[in-house]
MDAnalysis code that builds the backbone (N, CA, C; Angstrom):
import MDAnalysis as mda
import numpy as np

u = mda.Universe.empty(660, n_residues=220, atom_resindex=np.repeat(np.arange(220), 3), trajectory=True)
u.add_TopologyAttr("name", ["N", "CA", "C"] * 220)
u.add_TopologyAttr("resid", np.arange(1, 221))
u.add_TopologyAttr("resname", ["MET", "SER", "ALA", "PHE", "PRO", "ASN", "VAL", "ARG", "PHE", "ILE", "LYS", "SER", "ALA", "ASN", "ALA", "PRO", "ASP", "GLN", "PHE", "VAL", "PRO", "GLU", "THR", "GLY", "GLY", "GLU", "VAL", "ALA", "ILE", "ALA", "GLY", "ARG", "SER", "ASN", "SER", "GLY", "LYS", "SER", "SER", "ALA", "ILE", "ASN", "LEU", "ILE", "THR", "GLN", "ARG", "HIS", "GLY", "LEU", "ALA", "ARG", "THR", "SER", "LYS", "ALA", "PRO", "GLY", "GLN", "THR", "GLN", "LEU", "VAL", "ASN", "PHE", "PHE", "GLU", "LEU", "GLU", "ALA", "ASN", "ARG", "ARG", "LEU", "VAL", "ASP", "LEU", "PRO", "GLY", "TYR", "GLY", "PHE", "ALA", "LYS", "VAL", "PRO", "ARG", "ALA", "MET", "GLN", "ASP", "HIS", "TRP", "GLY", "ARG", "LEU", "LEU", "THR", "GLN", "TYR", "PHE", "ALA", "GLU", "ARG", "GLN", "SER", "LEU", "LYS", "GLY", "LEU", "PHE", "ILE", "VAL", "MET", "ASP", "VAL", "ARG", "ARG", "PRO", "LEU", "GLY", "GLU", "LYS", "ASP", "ILE", "GLN", "MET", "MET", "GLU", "LEU", "VAL", "ALA", "GLY", "ARG", "GLY", "LEU", "PRO", "VAL", "HIS", "LEU", "MET", "LEU", "THR", "LYS", "CYS", "ASP", "LYS", "VAL", "SER", "ARG", "ASN", "GLU", "ALA", "LEU", "PRO", "THR", "LEU", "ARG", "ARG", "ILE", "GLN", "ALA", "GLU", "THR", "ALA", "ASP", "ARG", "ALA", "THR", "ALA", "GLN", "LEU", "PHE", "SER", "ALA", "LEU", "SER", "LYS", "GLU", "GLY", "VAL", "ASP", "GLU", "ALA", "ARG", "LYS", "VAL", "LEU", "ARG", "ALA", "MET", "TYR", "ALA", "ALA", "PRO", "ALA", "ALA", "ARG", "GLU", "ALA", "GLU", "LYS", "LYS", "MET", "PRO", "GLY", "GLY", "ASP", "THR", "ALA", "GLY", "PRO", "VAL", "ILE", "ASP", "GLY", "ARG", "GLY", "ILE", "GLY"])
u.atoms.positions = np.array([
    [-106.732, -101.213, 88.576],
    [-106.056, -100.048, 89.085],
    [-104.627, -99.978, 87.695],
    [-104.445, -98.872, 87.366],
    [-103.262, -99.233, 86.293],
    [-102.038, -99.124, 87.387],
    [-101.076, -99.850, 86.353],
    [-99.872, -100.015, 87.513],
    [-98.657, -98.698, 87.573],
    [-99.042, -97.590, 86.451],
    [-98.217, -96.678, 86.340],
    [-98.967, -95.360, 86.038],
    [-100.381, -95.444, 87.059],
    [-101.400, -93.984, 86.943],
    [-100.630, -92.929, 86.004],
    [-99.510, -92.355, 86.665],
    [-98.764, -90.948, 86.335],
    [-98.467, -90.968, 85.428],
    [-98.172, -92.429, 84.557],
    [-97.123, -92.383, 83.221],
    [-97.538, -90.771, 82.578],
    [-96.178, -90.409, 81.944],
    [-96.611, -89.525, 80.995],
    [-95.120, -89.111, 79.833],
    [-95.275, -89.376, 78.900],
    [-94.071, -88.878, 77.835],
    [-93.693, -87.263, 77.998],
    [-92.305, -87.683, 78.171],
    [-91.164, -86.335, 78.849],
    [-90.836, -85.638, 77.419],
    [-90.085, -86.072, 76.598],
    [-89.630, -85.220, 75.585],
    [-88.690, -86.449, 74.664],
    [-88.458, -86.339, 73.886],
    [-87.574, -87.030, 72.818],
    [-86.196, -86.227, 72.537],
    [-84.974, -86.786, 72.057],
    [-83.804, -86.567, 72.236],
    [-83.344, -86.945, 71.151],
    [-82.520, -86.293, 70.040],
    [-81.920, -86.487, 69.108],
    [-80.106, -85.850, 69.093],
    [-80.100, -85.756, 70.349],
    [-78.247, -85.587, 70.549],
    [-78.506, -85.522, 71.933],
    [-77.164, -85.630, 72.589],
    [-76.996, -86.347, 74.291],
    [-77.037, -84.861, 75.225],
    [-77.042, -83.968, 74.672],
    [-77.410, -82.460, 75.111],
    [-79.157, -82.256, 75.360],
    [-79.734, -83.089, 74.794],
    [-81.167, -83.228, 74.844],
    [-81.606, -83.703, 76.384],
    [-80.793, -84.869, 76.361],
    [-81.451, -85.639, 77.420],
    [-81.811, -85.053, 78.483],
    [-82.954, -85.610, 79.449],
    [-83.351, -85.063, 80.225],
    [-82.488, -85.082, 81.434],
    [-82.380, -84.072, 82.483],
    [-81.616, -84.647, 83.857],
    [-81.792, -86.009, 84.707],
    [-80.293, -85.899, 84.960],
    [-80.491, -87.609, 85.621],
    [-80.720, -87.531, 86.937],
    [-81.814, -86.894, 87.016],
    [-82.547, -87.066, 88.683],
    [-83.082, -88.663, 88.844],
    [-82.733, -89.427, 89.362],
    [-83.809, -90.444, 90.089],
    [-82.543, -91.723, 89.293],
    [-83.759, -92.555, 88.742],
    [-82.936, -94.018, 87.541],
    [-84.176, -93.534, 86.374],
    [-83.399, -94.904, 85.746],
    [-84.265, -94.654, 84.294],
    [-84.068, -96.037, 83.868],
    [-84.853, -96.998, 83.192],
    [-84.504, -98.281, 82.497],
    [-84.842, -97.956, 81.279],
    [-83.794, -98.485, 79.878],
    [-83.814, -98.608, 78.514],
    [-84.350, -99.564, 78.065],
    [-85.182, -99.808, 77.159],
    [-85.563, -100.548, 76.225],
    [-85.419, -100.596, 75.012],
    [-84.854, -101.697, 74.625],
    [-84.127, -101.630, 73.032],
    [-84.876, -102.637, 72.145],
    [-84.410, -103.292, 71.030],
    [-85.049, -104.132, 70.272],
    [-85.190, -103.819, 68.601],
    [-85.356, -104.857, 68.328],
    [-85.285, -104.687, 66.437],
    [-86.371, -104.351, 66.060],
    [-86.360, -103.114, 65.163],
    [-87.516, -102.892, 64.460],
    [-88.343, -103.858, 64.398],
    [-89.723, -103.641, 64.790],
    [-90.810, -104.695, 64.149],
    [-90.715, -106.353, 65.394],
    [-90.404, -105.691, 66.552],
    [-90.149, -106.992, 67.276],
    [-91.215, -106.479, 68.203],
    [-91.769, -105.406, 68.257],
    [-93.342, -105.510, 69.005],
    [-92.719, -104.860, 70.279],
    [-91.703, -103.492, 70.599],
    [-91.351, -103.352, 71.494],
    [-92.497, -102.137, 71.730],
    [-92.772, -101.386, 71.088],
    [-93.728, -100.176, 70.898],
    [-94.987, -101.068, 71.673],
    [-95.696, -102.091, 71.425],
    [-97.101, -102.953, 71.926],
    [-96.152, -103.031, 73.497],
    [-95.094, -103.632, 73.845],
    [-94.737, -104.125, 74.947],
    [-94.768, -102.696, 76.036],
    [-94.139, -101.628, 75.284],
    [-94.155, -100.556, 76.337],
    [-95.395, -100.053, 76.773],
    [-96.218, -100.281, 75.572],
    [-97.902, -99.486, 76.137],
    [-98.690, -101.172, 77.474],
    [-97.903, -102.016, 77.181],
    [-99.156, -103.194, 78.057],
    [-98.261, -102.909, 79.500],
    [-96.848, -102.765, 79.037],
    [-96.440, -102.949, 80.271],
    [-97.007, -101.255, 81.334],
    [-97.072, -100.602, 80.842],
    [-97.714, -99.285, 81.020],
    [-98.933, -99.053, 81.486],
    [-99.557, -99.665, 80.875],
    [-101.144, -99.875, 80.559],
    [-101.799, -98.525, 80.237],
    [-101.226, -98.124, 79.174],
    [-101.177, -96.884, 78.539],
    [-101.068, -97.191, 76.545],
    [-102.632, -97.041, 76.331],
    [-102.436, -97.207, 74.875],
    [-102.298, -95.776, 73.979],
    [-101.188, -96.492, 73.147],
    [-100.371, -95.230, 72.598],
    [-99.534, -94.521, 72.766],
    [-98.818, -95.382, 74.077],
    [-97.730, -93.811, 74.661],
    [-96.571, -94.209, 73.744],
    [-96.204, -94.982, 74.040],
    [-95.391, -95.387, 72.399],
    [-95.830, -95.783, 71.007],
    [-95.828, -95.194, 69.998],
    [-96.275, -95.319, 68.711],
    [-95.692, -96.657, 67.888],
    [-96.829, -97.438, 67.416],
    [-96.882, -98.358, 67.056],
    [-97.481, -98.272, 65.320],
    [-96.833, -99.014, 64.864],
    [-96.904, -99.200, 62.787],
    [-96.554, -100.583, 62.728],
    [-97.493, -100.783, 61.231],
    [-96.956, -101.561, 60.583],
    [-95.608, -101.894, 59.499],
    [-95.475, -100.156, 59.979],
    [-93.993, -100.152, 59.087],
    [-93.211, -99.647, 60.044],
    [-91.915, -100.823, 60.092],
    [-91.151, -100.716, 60.854],
    [-90.178, -99.759, 61.230],
    [-89.184, -99.226, 62.221],
    [-87.943, -98.180, 62.406],
    [-89.278, -96.885, 62.717],
    [-90.277, -97.020, 63.434],
    [-90.943, -95.865, 63.537],
    [-90.099, -94.744, 64.831],
    [-89.770, -95.537, 65.964],
    [-88.760, -95.026, 66.916],
    [-87.397, -94.411, 66.671],
    [-87.572, -93.121, 66.200],
    [-86.117, -92.451, 65.580],
    [-85.095, -91.626, 66.435],
    [-86.077, -91.721, 67.487],
    [-85.238, -90.591, 68.661],
    [-85.587, -91.592, 69.876],
    [-84.217, -90.637, 70.987],
    [-84.670, -91.258, 71.987],
    [-85.596, -91.010, 72.805],
    [-86.553, -91.819, 73.365],
    [-87.782, -91.249, 73.714],
    [-88.045, -91.323, 75.261],
    [-87.994, -90.121, 76.326],
    [-88.113, -90.366, 77.954],
    [-89.692, -90.539, 78.081],
    [-89.810, -91.350, 78.959],
    [-91.232, -91.285, 79.679],
    [-90.770, -91.791, 81.453],
    [-91.984, -90.801, 82.076],
    [-91.691, -90.680, 83.439],
    [-92.744, -91.766, 83.593],
    [-92.183, -93.150, 84.453],
    [-93.467, -93.759, 84.805],
    [-93.938, -93.676, 86.371],
    [-93.073, -92.817, 86.823],
    [-93.521, -92.553, 88.290],
    [-92.284, -91.606, 88.637],
    [-92.499, -90.954, 89.731],
    [-91.626, -89.387, 90.327],
    [-89.801, -90.183, 90.331],
    [-89.348, -89.601, 89.568],
    [-88.195, -90.067, 89.466],
    [-87.448, -91.412, 89.108],
    [-88.643, -91.953, 88.007],
    [-88.732, -93.358, 87.411],
    [-88.785, -93.370, 85.972],
    [-87.657, -93.521, 85.080],
    [-88.336, -93.880, 83.685],
    [-88.359, -94.216, 82.748],
    [-88.607, -94.519, 81.687],
    [-88.831, -95.473, 81.153],
    [-87.987, -94.613, 79.895],
    [-87.006, -95.361, 79.200],
    [-86.356, -94.524, 77.795],
    [-86.619, -95.782, 76.726],
    [-87.196, -95.490, 75.783],
    [-87.329, -95.955, 74.549],
    [-86.561, -95.438, 73.590],
    [-85.684, -96.442, 73.075],
    [-84.183, -96.188, 72.161],
    [-85.307, -96.636, 70.584],
    [-83.840, -96.231, 69.580],
    [-84.609, -96.458, 68.437],
    [-84.181, -97.940, 67.970],
    [-85.158, -98.454, 67.219],
    [-84.946, -99.740, 66.291],
    [-84.004, -100.164, 65.911],
    [-83.965, -101.239, 65.829],
    [-82.779, -101.031, 64.892],
    [-82.946, -103.046, 63.802],
    [-82.225, -102.808, 62.337],
    [-82.532, -103.949, 61.794],
    [-83.616, -103.543, 60.391],
    [-84.596, -102.781, 60.201],
    [-85.226, -102.906, 58.987],
    [-85.189, -101.599, 58.213],
    [-85.296, -100.655, 59.220],
    [-85.681, -98.979, 58.766],
    [-84.814, -98.840, 57.464],
    [-85.408, -98.542, 56.557],
    [-84.708, -97.510, 55.741],
    [-84.234, -96.214, 55.445],
    [-83.092, -96.043, 56.231],
    [-82.992, -94.635, 55.923],
    [-81.818, -94.559, 55.944],
    [-81.013, -93.084, 55.621],
    [-79.804, -93.110, 55.113],
    [-78.459, -93.439, 55.876],
    [-77.631, -93.895, 55.327],
    [-76.310, -94.009, 55.839],
    [-75.713, -93.655, 57.046],
    [-76.058, -92.336, 56.981],
    [-75.730, -91.040, 57.674],
    [-76.624, -90.756, 58.993],
    [-77.689, -91.334, 58.908],
    [-78.451, -91.147, 60.192],
    [-78.253, -92.451, 60.777],
    [-77.577, -93.511, 59.960],
    [-77.625, -94.666, 60.909],
    [-76.392, -94.509, 61.521],
    [-75.384, -93.817, 61.339],
    [-74.158, -93.816, 61.758],
    [-74.658, -92.799, 63.003],
    [-75.161, -92.004, 62.546],
    [-75.657, -90.705, 64.330],
    [-76.424, -91.507, 64.963],
    [-77.725, -92.505, 64.872],
    [-78.093, -93.262, 65.847],
    [-77.092, -94.023, 66.648],
    [-76.103, -94.784, 65.873],
    [-75.241, -95.709, 66.516],
    [-74.356, -95.003, 67.487],
    [-73.830, -93.502, 67.097],
    [-72.641, -93.090, 67.980],
    [-73.939, -92.223, 69.272],
    [-75.106, -92.253, 68.836],
    [-76.179, -91.145, 69.945],
    [-76.226, -92.368, 70.910],
    [-76.426, -93.676, 70.761],
    [-76.725, -94.475, 71.261],
    [-75.394, -95.096, 71.935],
    [-74.453, -95.578, 71.459],
    [-73.141, -95.592, 72.321],
    [-72.758, -94.872, 73.342],
    [-73.367, -93.198, 73.280],
    [-73.018, -92.648, 74.432],
    [-73.568, -92.521, 75.036],
    [-75.045, -92.717, 74.941],
    [-76.065, -92.993, 76.277],
    [-75.511, -94.251, 76.824],
    [-75.135, -94.878, 76.216],
    [-75.230, -96.398, 77.573],
    [-73.521, -95.890, 78.124],
    [-72.979, -95.278, 77.317],
    [-71.114, -95.007, 78.360],
    [-71.582, -93.991, 79.172],
    [-72.710, -92.704, 79.103],
    [-72.010, -91.458, 79.676],
    [-73.572, -91.706, 80.691],
    [-74.858, -92.326, 80.603],
    [-75.911, -92.469, 81.661],
    [-75.849, -92.687, 83.028],
    [-75.623, -92.046, 83.478],
    [-75.306, -92.564, 85.145],
    [-76.563, -93.317, 85.781],
    [-77.733, -92.353, 85.478],
    [-79.084, -92.880, 85.592],
    [-79.291, -93.991, 85.518],
    [-78.896, -94.786, 84.461],
    [-79.371, -95.851, 83.827],
    [-79.007, -97.164, 84.420],
    [-80.478, -98.039, 84.873],
    [-80.326, -98.997, 85.837],
    [-80.745, -99.980, 85.412],
    [-80.350, -100.513, 84.211],
    [-80.766, -101.558, 83.329],
    [-81.265, -101.915, 82.061],
    [-81.523, -102.675, 81.161],
    [-81.664, -102.571, 79.893],
    [-82.626, -103.701, 79.698],
    [-83.867, -103.596, 79.146],
    [-84.689, -104.518, 78.192],
    [-84.540, -104.530, 77.002],
    [-84.059, -105.892, 76.687],
    [-84.323, -105.887, 75.126],
    [-85.235, -106.967, 74.582],
    [-86.393, -106.270, 73.648],
    [-87.199, -106.857, 72.946],
    [-86.876, -107.962, 71.651],
    [-87.205, -108.964, 71.673],
    [-87.060, -109.516, 70.536],
    [-88.246, -110.426, 69.967],
    [-88.198, -110.791, 68.962],
    [-89.779, -111.714, 67.926],
    [-88.856, -113.003, 68.430],
    [-89.762, -114.024, 68.979],
    [-89.519, -115.707, 69.625],
    [-88.931, -116.579, 68.365],
    [-89.363, -115.530, 67.382],
    [-89.233, -116.502, 66.139],
    [-88.061, -115.869, 65.911],
    [-87.097, -115.041, 65.793],
    [-85.703, -114.766, 65.843],
    [-85.207, -114.561, 66.206],
    [-84.710, -114.951, 67.861],
    [-83.959, -114.337, 68.989],
    [-82.583, -114.227, 68.608],
    [-82.019, -113.163, 69.813],
    [-80.555, -113.245, 69.660],
    [-80.025, -112.930, 68.297],
    [-79.777, -111.816, 67.972],
    [-79.439, -111.425, 66.929],
    [-77.649, -110.677, 67.257],
    [-76.987, -110.140, 66.657],
    [-75.467, -109.675, 66.522],
    [-76.089, -108.440, 67.028],
    [-77.119, -107.561, 67.049],
    [-77.225, -106.093, 67.576],
    [-78.122, -106.509, 69.143],
    [-78.637, -107.672, 69.058],
    [-79.055, -107.762, 70.512],
    [-78.078, -108.269, 71.439],
    [-76.678, -108.372, 70.978],
    [-75.565, -109.135, 71.686],
    [-74.917, -107.845, 71.829],
    [-74.530, -106.945, 70.931],
    [-74.115, -106.117, 70.870],
    [-74.940, -104.933, 71.837],
    [-75.920, -104.844, 71.910],
    [-76.775, -104.050, 73.483],
    [-75.927, -105.112, 74.361],
    [-76.293, -106.087, 74.786],
    [-76.115, -106.463, 75.913],
    [-74.383, -106.174, 76.519],
    [-73.954, -106.342, 75.318],
    [-72.260, -106.293, 76.220],
    [-71.851, -105.001, 76.148],
    [-72.643, -103.785, 75.475],
    [-72.632, -102.094, 76.003],
    [-72.972, -101.901, 77.578],
    [-74.024, -102.779, 77.957],
    [-74.520, -102.561, 79.573],
    [-73.464, -103.459, 80.167],
    [-73.661, -104.871, 79.817],
    [-72.936, -105.537, 80.665],
    [-71.455, -105.219, 81.243],
    [-70.927, -104.125, 80.203],
    [-69.681, -103.538, 80.694],
    [-69.530, -102.569, 82.004],
    [-70.648, -102.423, 82.294],
    [-71.318, -101.598, 83.362],
    [-71.630, -102.191, 84.576],
    [-71.717, -103.350, 84.998],
    [-72.026, -104.199, 85.619],
    [-73.774, -104.055, 85.880],
    [-74.425, -103.757, 84.950],
    [-76.006, -103.579, 84.669],
    [-76.975, -104.705, 84.378],
    [-78.284, -104.981, 84.836],
    [-78.668, -106.027, 85.054],
    [-79.382, -105.950, 83.403],
    [-79.421, -106.978, 82.446],
    [-80.222, -107.005, 81.140],
    [-81.688, -107.979, 81.293],
    [-82.493, -107.266, 81.310],
    [-83.817, -108.553, 80.852],
    [-84.119, -108.449, 79.490],
    [-84.164, -110.096, 78.904],
    [-84.706, -110.222, 77.748],
    [-85.970, -110.385, 77.327],
    [-87.075, -110.082, 76.580],
    [-88.143, -110.170, 76.299],
    [-88.526, -111.082, 74.983],
    [-89.213, -112.245, 74.773],
    [-89.307, -112.977, 73.845],
    [-90.430, -112.492, 73.415],
    [-90.998, -111.416, 72.276],
    [-92.458, -110.796, 72.354],
    [-93.102, -111.894, 71.158],
    [-94.026, -111.653, 71.011],
    [-94.976, -112.670, 70.086],
    [-95.497, -114.299, 70.282],
    [-95.542, -114.708, 71.714],
    [-95.161, -116.042, 71.727],
    [-96.802, -116.296, 71.527],
    [-97.837, -115.653, 71.103],
    [-98.746, -116.259, 70.874],
    [-98.848, -116.474, 69.495],
    [-97.964, -116.351, 68.835],
    [-97.386, -116.959, 67.211],
    [-96.852, -117.863, 67.437],
    [-95.963, -118.530, 68.237],
    [-95.774, -120.139, 67.973],
    [-96.436, -121.052, 69.009],
    [-96.253, -121.933, 68.721],
    [-96.902, -123.083, 69.876],
    [-96.132, -123.089, 71.084],
    [-96.784, -123.455, 72.238],
    [-96.009, -123.577, 73.699],
    [-94.810, -124.666, 73.099],
    [-94.349, -125.781, 72.169],
    [-93.592, -126.526, 72.066],
    [-92.377, -125.850, 71.198],
    [-92.907, -124.865, 70.853],
    [-91.551, -124.113, 70.176],
    [-91.144, -122.939, 70.963],
    [-92.290, -122.216, 71.755],
    [-91.846, -120.900, 72.393],
    [-90.892, -121.441, 73.677],
    [-90.832, -122.537, 74.375],
    [-90.726, -123.011, 75.912],
    [-88.850, -123.612, 75.670],
    [-88.598, -124.750, 74.420],
    [-87.488, -124.536, 74.056],
    [-86.417, -123.593, 73.420],
    [-87.190, -122.703, 72.880],
    [-86.568, -121.249, 72.357],
    [-85.926, -120.417, 73.890],
    [-87.203, -120.393, 74.822],
    [-86.661, -119.565, 75.958],
    [-85.596, -120.198, 76.828],
    [-85.436, -121.612, 76.636],
    [-84.446, -122.316, 77.338],
    [-83.233, -122.230, 76.584],
    [-83.023, -122.232, 75.704],
    [-82.235, -122.285, 74.837],
    [-81.319, -120.933, 75.477],
    [-82.397, -120.020, 75.019],
    [-81.739, -117.946, 75.446],
    [-81.072, -118.313, 76.687],
    [-81.855, -118.664, 77.339],
    [-81.645, -119.015, 78.888],
    [-80.319, -119.270, 78.666],
    [-80.331, -120.367, 78.576],
    [-78.908, -121.133, 78.606],
    [-77.738, -119.985, 78.151],
    [-77.743, -119.430, 77.000],
    [-76.823, -118.837, 75.756],
    [-76.218, -117.812, 76.796],
    [-77.536, -116.885, 77.756],
    [-77.211, -115.596, 78.336],
    [-76.815, -115.734, 79.942],
    [-77.061, -116.898, 80.369],
    [-77.324, -117.007, 81.926],
    [-76.458, -115.968, 82.665],
    [-75.289, -115.956, 82.396],
    [-74.377, -115.274, 83.041],
    [-74.478, -113.776, 82.740],
    [-75.460, -113.175, 81.881],
    [-75.629, -111.733, 81.238],
    [-76.624, -111.084, 81.417],
    [-77.990, -112.419, 81.545],
    [-79.360, -111.690, 81.219],
    [-80.182, -112.614, 81.994],
    [-81.247, -111.918, 82.008],
    [-82.724, -112.811, 82.648],
    [-83.574, -112.891, 81.429],
    [-84.225, -113.816, 81.282],
    [-85.458, -113.558, 79.904],
    [-86.505, -114.307, 80.470],
    [-87.856, -114.008, 79.156],
    [-88.681, -114.262, 79.477],
    [-89.946, -114.259, 78.461],
    [-90.852, -115.493, 78.233],
    [-91.909, -115.179, 77.203],
    [-92.873, -113.991, 77.338],
    [-93.282, -113.071, 76.450],
    [-94.123, -112.353, 76.306],
    [-94.966, -112.147, 75.171],
    [-96.442, -111.646, 75.557],
    [-96.717, -111.396, 74.408],
    [-97.795, -110.276, 74.727],
    [-98.126, -109.384, 73.781],
    [-98.964, -107.857, 73.601],
    [-100.490, -108.405, 73.536],
    [-100.269, -109.786, 72.819],
    [-102.117, -110.190, 72.433],
    [-102.677, -110.415, 73.555],
    [-102.105, -111.585, 73.763],
    [-102.535, -112.489, 75.180],
    [-102.064, -111.782, 76.251],
    [-101.148, -111.216, 76.260],
    [-100.575, -110.377, 77.873],
    [-99.665, -111.369, 79.178],
    [-99.420, -112.340, 78.364],
    [-98.776, -113.301, 78.571],
    [-97.427, -112.746, 79.003],
    [-96.687, -112.709, 80.398],
    [-95.468, -112.465, 80.874],
    [-95.337, -110.785, 81.744],
    [-96.668, -109.797, 81.258],
    [-96.582, -108.669, 81.272],
    [-96.127, -108.519, 83.296],
    [-96.987, -109.154, 84.072],
    [-96.604, -109.118, 85.533],
    [-95.090, -109.606, 85.924],
    [-94.433, -110.242, 84.642],
    [-93.309, -111.078, 85.425],
    [-92.566, -109.447, 84.751],
    [-92.556, -109.199, 83.397],
    [-91.806, -107.878, 83.275],
    [-92.122, -106.725, 83.854],
    [-93.153, -106.424, 84.482],
    [-93.104, -105.151, 85.636],
    [-92.480, -105.517, 86.772],
    [-92.388, -106.822, 87.197],
    [-91.759, -106.635, 88.707],
    [-90.019, -106.981, 88.176],
    [-89.778, -107.384, 87.164],
    [-88.301, -107.176, 87.258],
    [-87.893, -105.665, 87.021],
    [-88.827, -104.869, 86.019],
    [-88.790, -103.402, 85.855],
    [-88.839, -102.817, 87.514],
    [-89.399, -102.913, 88.125],
    [-89.400, -102.600, 89.463],
    [-88.081, -102.870, 90.376],
    [-87.459, -104.044, 89.885],
    [-86.330, -104.241, 91.027],
    [-85.390, -103.793, 90.189],
    [-85.117, -103.310, 88.830],
    [-83.900, -102.772, 88.479],
    [-83.911, -101.312, 88.912],
    [-85.090, -101.115, 89.152],
    [-85.114, -99.826, 89.652],
    [-84.830, -99.594, 90.975],
    [-85.131, -100.458, 91.818],
    [-84.330, -100.767, 93.410],
    [-82.741, -100.742, 93.512],
    [-82.539, -101.160, 92.471],
    [-81.319, -101.700, 92.507],
    [-80.261, -100.353, 92.639],
    [-79.285, -100.513, 92.790],
    [-77.873, -99.539, 93.537],
    [-77.655, -98.753, 92.097],
    [-77.486, -97.518, 92.420],
    [-77.269, -96.455, 91.103],
    [-76.259, -97.063, 89.844],
    [-75.672, -96.683, 89.048],
    [-75.133, -97.491, 87.682],
    [-73.989, -96.465, 88.588],
    [-72.662, -97.170, 88.643],
    [-71.495, -96.572, 88.698],
    [-70.936, -96.191, 87.739],
    [-69.829, -95.457, 87.555],
    [-68.937, -94.573, 86.796],
    [-68.445, -95.784, 85.672],
    [-68.570, -95.635, 84.651],
    [-67.462, -96.483, 83.841],
    [-66.253, -96.648, 84.551],
    [-65.434, -97.582, 84.608],
    [-63.972, -97.389, 85.128],
    [-62.956, -97.204, 84.015],
    [-63.214, -97.810, 82.542],
    [-62.312, -97.830, 81.501],
    [-62.217, -96.413, 81.389],
    [-61.307, -95.367, 80.942],
    [-61.286, -94.771, 80.139],
    [-60.148, -94.795, 79.106],
    [-60.348, -94.332, 77.711],
    [-59.108, -93.742, 76.758],
    [-59.021, -92.851, 76.964],
    [-57.977, -92.579, 76.459],
    [-56.863, -91.251, 76.223],
    [-57.875, -90.040, 75.861],
    [-57.917, -88.840, 76.529],
    [-58.787, -88.237, 76.207],
    [-59.613, -87.784, 76.640],
    [-60.574, -88.959, 77.660],
    [-61.414, -88.950, 78.366],
    [-62.692, -89.754, 78.068],
    [-62.249, -89.989, 77.001],
    [-63.553, -90.853, 76.223],
    [-63.942, -92.454, 76.900],
    [-64.890, -92.510, 77.147],
    [-65.469, -94.222, 77.730],
    [-65.180, -95.203, 76.992],
    [-64.421, -96.213, 77.689],
    [-63.676, -96.833, 76.375],
    [-64.970, -97.889, 76.439],
    [-65.179, -98.966, 75.400],
    [-65.879, -100.387, 75.244],
    [-66.833, -100.119, 73.839],
    [-67.611, -101.394, 73.989],
    [-67.929, -101.199, 72.644],
    [-68.508, -100.279, 71.902],
    [-68.475, -100.225, 70.135],
    [-69.176, -99.202, 70.076],
    [-70.559, -99.682, 68.984],
    [-71.271, -99.172, 68.755],
    [-72.583, -100.039, 68.608],
    [-72.411, -99.440, 66.999],
    [-72.165, -100.140, 65.910],
    [-72.453, -100.076, 64.424],
    [-73.976, -99.894, 63.994],
    [-73.821, -98.494, 63.248],
    [-74.910, -97.792, 63.052],
    [-75.801, -98.474, 62.113],
    [-75.182, -99.598, 61.411],
    [-76.008, -100.311, 60.164],
    [-76.932, -101.192, 60.449],
    [-77.877, -100.681, 60.358],
    [-79.345, -101.478, 60.347],
    [-79.811, -101.032, 61.356],
    [-79.415, -99.653, 62.080],
    [-80.235, -99.067, 62.928],
    [-81.489, -98.178, 62.631],
    [-82.133, -98.449, 62.967],
    [-83.445, -97.467, 62.204],
    [-84.939, -97.742, 63.020],
])
C-alpha cells in the first residue's frame, strides 16, 4: 500500500500571495540543483512523476505545493547552484524563499537534499540558518549513496552529523536502491506531529522579520 495514497499536486507559486492557505502544516524540501531532490520526493511519496525530474538541473523554478494527506503538505522549493537563469530571476527566487521561511507559520520543518559526494555547501548552511532561527527541525538527506562505497558514505554521514549535531539530523538516501526511504518518511511524519511553528520573535523597524536573507546568486 502506498505511504501517501491520496497525494496530489495543489499549485505552483511565484509570489507569496500565490501560496496556498495556511491550514494544517507543511514541510519544505530544498536542495542544490541536480542533488536528486525530485527523485527523493517521488520515492518518499511513492508517486512516479509527482515532482519533475530532469538531467538538466534547475527544473524546479517555482514553489510547488503538494498535499500528502488532509492538512499535510510537502513544499518543493527551487533548487540552487547550477541553473543558468538571469540574475534578476535569481534575485527574485532569493527574496521569495526568504519571505517564505520568515512568514510561513504552517511550516513544520525542512528537508535539505544534498549529493553525498558534495555535501553541506554554503547555500545548504544558509537554508539551515533560516529555519534554525525559528526553532524548527532540519533533516539532511545525503542522496546518491549508491554512487559511492560504504567506506566513503558512512564516514561522510558521520562527519555531517558531527558538524550539524546541534542544528539537524542526517541520513543516507538513494532513490535507486531505496536505502533510507523508511527513515525519511518517519522523520517527515514526526515533523508533522510537532507543535505548530511559532511566530518569529525578532522584528526589524517597519515590521519586516529579521534574519538571514538568501542570496539569489546560483539559485535555480
